[in-house]
N, C-alpha and C positions, 0 to 999 in steps of 0.2 A: 577483428572485423575490419574489412578493407574500407578505405575512405570513399571509393566511388559509390558506396551504398548510402553515403551521407549527402543530403541536399547541400548545394553549394552555400546557401545562406547560413547553414549551421556549422560550416567550417571556414567561412570567409573571414580573414583578418580585418577587412574593412567593415563588414557587418558587426564583428565583435567590438571593434573600436567605437562604432556608433552606439551600440547597446550599452557599453561601459559608460559612455558619456551621458546617455539618457538616464541611467540608473544611479548616478553618482551621489544623489541626495534623496534616498528613498524615504517615504513617510508612511505609506500604507502597507498593509500585510502583503498584498500581491506585488508591490514594488520591491519589498524586501526579499521575497522569494526569488524574484528575478535577479536581484543583486547577489544573492547567495549562489544562484546557479552559475553566474559568470565569474565569481571571485573565490568561492570556497572550494578548493581542490585538495582538501585533506583526504587521505586514504580512509579515514573514519567514515566518510560518506559512502565510499565504495563498499565497506563492510555493511553499512546500513542497507544499501540497495541490494546486496547479494543475499538471496533467500536461503542459501546454504551457510555462508560465513556468519550471517547474523545470528544463527542458532548458537554458535559458540560464544558470541558476545552476550546474548541473553542469559545463557547458562552461567557465565562468569559474574554477571551483574546482579541477577535476581534469583537464579536457580533453574536447573533444567526441568523442574517439576511444572514450570509454566509453559513449556514448549509442547506443541502438538507432536504426536508420535509420527516419526518418519519411517516409511517402509523402504525407502530407497532414494539415494541421490546419484543420478546416473549421468555420465558424460556421453554415453552412447544410447540413444533411444531404443536401439534393438534390445537392450538389457531389460526392457519392460516385459519381454516374454519370460524372463526368469523369475519375476516376482510372484510370490503367492499372496494375492490381495484379498481382503475381505469384501463383503458385499458393497460397502460404501467406502469411498476414498476420494482424494483430490489430486489431480496431476497439474503441476504448474512449472513454467520456466523460472529458473533462478535469476535471470538477467533482465526481467521485465516487470511490469506492474499491471494488475487488472486482468490478466489472462489466466484462465484455468478451465479445466474440464472437471466438473463435480459429478460424481457417480453415486447415486443412491436410489433406493426404491421409492422415495418420496417425489421424484421428478415427474413431470407431466408425461403422459403416454405419447404425446405427439412430438416430443423433443428428440432430435437426432443429433449425432455428431456433425459438426460443421465441416465443409470441405477444407482440406489442409491449406489450400491457397489463401484462405482468409487471414491466417497469421494470428494476431493478437485477438483472441476471442474468449468469451466467458460463456460457458454453456452447462446446464444442469440436465443430466440424462439418466435414464434407468440402466441398470446393469445389462439388461437384454439388448440395449441399443449400442453396446460397446463391442467393437471388434478390435483385437489387439493390433492388427495390421493398420487399421484406420488411426488408432491412437498413436502408433509409432510415426505415421506420416505427419500428423499434426505436430508432434514433438520435434520431428526432424526439420520441419519448416521453422519452428520456434528457434532452433539452434542456429539458423542462418540469418536471423533478423537482429537489427540494432534498435533497441527500444529508445535509447536516450537521444537519438537524432543528431548527435555530434557534439563537439566541444563548446558550441555556443548555446546549447540547451541543457538537457539533463545529462550532463557528461558522465556522471558516475556509473550509470547503467552500462555504458560502453566499455568500462574497465572490468566488468564482471565476466568471469569465464563462463560461457554458456553451458548449462546443464538442465536437467529435468529433476524435480523433486516430487515425490509421491508421499502424501501425508494423510493422516486420518481425517475422516469427514466429521466435523463437529456438529452435534445434534443437541438441540434444546427442546423443551416442551413446546410443541407447535411447529417444529421443523428447524429451519436455519436460525442459529442464534443471532441476536442483535449485535451489531458491530459498534463498539465504543471507541471513538477516536479522540485522543487527549492531545491538546495543543500545549506543548511544553516549551516555555521560553526561559532560557538561562536556568534550567533545572527546576522551574516551578510550573505546575499545571495551572493554566488560566481559563481554558475553555474546553468543553467536551461536546463533541458531535456524536449523535446516535442515529445510525442508519438501520432500518428494519425493513422486512419484506422484499428482500433483493429479487426474488423470483415471483413476487405477487404484486400487491399494491404497495409500492415503496413509500416510506415516510422518512423524514429527516428532521431532527430537532437539535437545537443548540442550547447549552447551559453554561453557567459559570461554574467555578469549582465548588460553590456551595449549593449547587443543583437548583439555581434559579433560572427558569426558562427565559431565553433571550427572544425578544420580538423580531427575529430576523429569519431569513430563508436563504438556503443555498440552492433552491430549485424545487425539490419534492415537497409535498404537503406535510404539515405537522401531524403527529400521532394523535388519534382521538379514541378514547379519552386521554387526557394528559398522562404522561409516563410517571410512575412513582420512582422515588430515589432508590437505586439498587442497594441491596443489603451490604454488598461488599465494595461499595464505591471508594471508601477510604483506602482499602487495600489496593484497588486498581490505580488510584492516584499515586500512591507510594511507588508502585511498580513503574508507572510511567515516568515519574520524576527521577528515579534511579537510572532508568534507561536513557533519559535525556540529559543527564548531569554533565556530559562532556562536550556539549555543543550549545550554540546560542538559540537554536530552534530545531525541534523535530516533532513530528506528529507520531504518537505511539498508538497503535491499533491493538485492542484487546477484545476478547470475547468472555462473557460471564456465563458459565454453565452452572447447572444446579450444584455440582460438587467441586468445581475448580474454576480458576481463571486461566485463560489460554492466550498466549501471545499470537498476534497476527502478523504485523510488519512495522517497520520504521520508515517513515516517509519524510524526506527532506524538502521535497518540492510538491506540495499538494496542488493538483490540477495543473502542474507545470507553470505555476505562477498566474493562472487564469481563474482562480476560485471565484465563483459568483457570490456577491453579497447584496442582499435586498432587505432593508435600504442600504445604499452604498456607504453610509456613515460607519457601518460596522467594519468595513475594510480598514479604515483609520483606527477604529477602536482596537481591533486585533493587533494592528501594527504598533500601537502605543506601548505594548509590553515588551517589544523587541528592539534592543539596541544593537544594530549591526556594527561589527568592528571595522575600523578603517582598513585593517588588513588581517586576513585569517592566517594563523600560524599553526 
């Protein structure tokens, strides 16, 4: 990816020096995420960010049975024409986060594919709303974009070779499965974020590793009634801790389906270091479990 596409602030050495100075003694979780963005340049983080390469990492650490089925990993979006896809599937860029075209009959009838120029978009559409030419146009724009914003921000994404991955659509009773996000510090899960209702009335709840609900908010409302402890929580925590064993912090996203647990992604920089905490004291509470090294090796 050429540097002119990176804003000057995100590649300026002067800006980098100022940010390094401001983050030299991080205390809160968000401060430590920013510290990590600037200082941790291990290739392990590139593997975590790469939605294709991370599959090999997951298979080696916990087993390929936890991976979603992949219908194709494509360097050329035109290859989408050659895939024989089921009625439901997901198309994502390998070098970004939060962008996807989800195709399933459960989507709202009024949803359409977004214009390709929008870039990083998340949209749920019915199969009848999908034209392969339009899908190729969207994927082709993804291939030209830099998600990480440059060396002074989420640099790891800029090291990922652009590609498109097409995976199975995960379905649970009631539609889209809940998203379990495990905050793993030094190989130990300390907190769990649960997001539900992505395409409906979104809820978000936080728990400790013993499934005690935390009186905090990251924005969306809490689930009502309160969520019950998942039957396979211990297994999910074990998976998350094995996947996070090689680093000081990573968020491990998993889905709990009726018959299996499925890997989602590994996130080194939640919200790019701008995660909201209400009350703000939880920013320090999350940071308390994380001892950042003076130097990453």
